[in-house]
C-alpha positions as CSV (number, residue, x, y, z in Angstrom):
1,M,-34.2,16.1,33.7
2,D,-31.3,13.9,32.7
3,R,-30.9,12.8,29.1
4,D,-29.9,9.3,28.1
5,D,-28.6,8.0,24.8
6,R,-32.1,7.2,23.6
7,D,-32.9,10.9,23.6
8,D,-30.0,11.7,21.1
9,P,-31.3,11.0,17.6
10,F,-27.8,11.6,16.1
11,G,-25.7,9.6,18.6
12,D,-25.4,6.5,16.5
13,F,-24.8,8.5,13.3
14,F,-21.9,10.4,14.8
15,E,-20.4,7.3,16.4
16,E,-20.5,5.6,12.9
17,I,-18.8,8.6,11.3
18,E,-16.1,8.5,14.0
19,R,-15.6,4.8,13.5
20,M,-15.2,5.2,9.7
21,M,-12.8,8.1,10.2
22,N,-10.6,6.1,12.5
23,E,-10.7,3.2,10.1
24,M,-9.5,5.4,7.3
25,A,-6.8,6.8,9.5
26,G,-5.4,3.3,10.0
27,G,-6.8,2.1,13.3
28,A,-9.5,2.3,15.9
29,A,-9.3,5.0,18.6
30,G,-7.0,3.9,21.3
31,T,-5.0,1.5,19.2
32,E,-1.3,1.9,18.3
33,N,-2.1,2.9,14.7
34,A,-4.7,5.5,15.6
35,G,-4.1,8.5,13.3
36,F,-1.5,6.8,11.2
37,G,-2.4,5.0,8.0
38,S,-0.6,1.7,7.4
39,E,-1.7,1.4,3.8
40,T,0.6,2.5,1.1
41,H,-0.7,4.3,-2.0
42,V,0.8,2.3,-4.9
43,D,0.1,2.8,-8.6
44,A,1.1,0.1,-11.1
45,Y,1.7,0.8,-14.8
46,A,2.2,-2.0,-17.4
47,T,3.5,-1.4,-20.9
48,E,4.4,-3.9,-23.5
49,D,7.9,-4.3,-22.2
50,T,7.9,-3.2,-18.5
51,V,5.9,-2.9,-15.3
52,R,6.4,0.3,-13.2
53,L,5.2,0.9,-9.7
54,V,5.1,4.2,-7.8
55,A,4.5,4.2,-4.1
56,D,4.1,7.2,-1.7
57,L,6.0,6.7,1.5
58,P,6.0,9.9,3.5
59,A,8.1,10.1,6.6
60,V,10.4,7.2,5.6
61,S,14.1,7.4,4.8
62,K,15.9,5.3,2.2
63,D,17.8,3.4,5.0
64,E,14.5,2.3,6.5
65,L,13.1,0.8,3.3
66,S,13.0,-2.8,2.1
67,V,11.6,-3.9,-1.3
68,Q,11.3,-7.5,-2.4
69,C,9.7,-9.2,-5.4
70,D,8.9,-12.8,-6.3
71,G,7.9,-12.1,-9.9
72,E,4.2,-11.9,-9.1
73,A,4.0,-9.5,-6.1
74,L,6.0,-6.7,-4.7
75,T,6.5,-6.3,-0.9
76,I,7.3,-2.9,0.5
77,S,8.4,-2.7,4.2
78,A,9.5,0.3,6.1
79,A,9.6,1.5,9.7
80,S,10.3,4.9,11.0
81,D,9.6,6.6,14.3
82,R,6.5,8.1,12.7
83,R,5.1,5.4,10.4
84,E,5.2,1.8,9.6
85,Y,4.5,0.2,6.3
86,D,4.2,-3.5,5.3
87,E,2.3,-4.1,2.1
88,T,2.3,-6.6,-0.6
89,V,1.0,-5.5,-4.0
90,Q,0.0,-8.0,-6.7
91,L,1.6,-7.1,-10.0
92,P,-0.6,-6.7,-13.1
93,T,1.6,-9.3,-14.9
94,T,4.5,-11.5,-14.1
95,V,7.9,-9.8,-14.2
96,D,11.6,-10.8,-14.2
97,E,12.3,-10.1,-10.5
98,H,16.0,-9.9,-11.2
99,S,15.6,-7.0,-13.6
100,G,14.3,-4.6,-10.9
101,D,15.5,-1.0,-10.8
102,A,14.4,1.2,-7.9
103,T,14.8,4.9,-7.0
104,F,13.6,6.7,-3.9
105,N,13.4,10.4,-3.8
106,N,11.4,12.7,-1.4
107,G,9.2,9.9,-0.1
108,V,8.4,8.5,-3.5
109,L,9.5,5.0,-4.4
110,E,9.7,4.0,-8.1
111,V,10.4,0.4,-9.1
112,E,10.6,-0.8,-12.7
113,F,10.8,-4.4,-13.9
114,D,11.0,-6.1,-17.3
115,R,8.0,-8.2,-18.1
116,D,8.6,-11.9,-18.0
117,D,8.2,-13.6,-21.4
118,D,8.0,-17.0,-19.9
119,S,4.9,-18.0,-21.9
120,A,5.2,-20.2,-24.9
121,S,3.2,-20.2,-28.1
122,I,1.3,-23.4,-28.8
123,D,0.7,-24.4,-32.4
124,V,-2.8,-25.8,-33.0
125,V,-2.9,-28.6,-35.7
């Protein structure tokens, strides 16, 4: 007796788990990104004077890395033979994009900016 899909009570369950695992890995099965995540893990820390971002970029060299900031968002781009990153991260507060200082060591990018004090106090009379 041949079985069909209707006889497998767990078929849909396992297909959904596989779909979610592929999604977490960065792509659906059979796509170019299957097994490689394209999302970058970025943490942002804001203090009274600075904003500091730390990004994990494994399998990327310093020469393959591009970082740009417009004062409100930071864009990280990198392409290697193993991975490709292209992510824009909204900053927790506006920064002076010209004050950026970045280091890259062992796959960890650290970028620090001075906060932008472009706001003005308004006296209420």
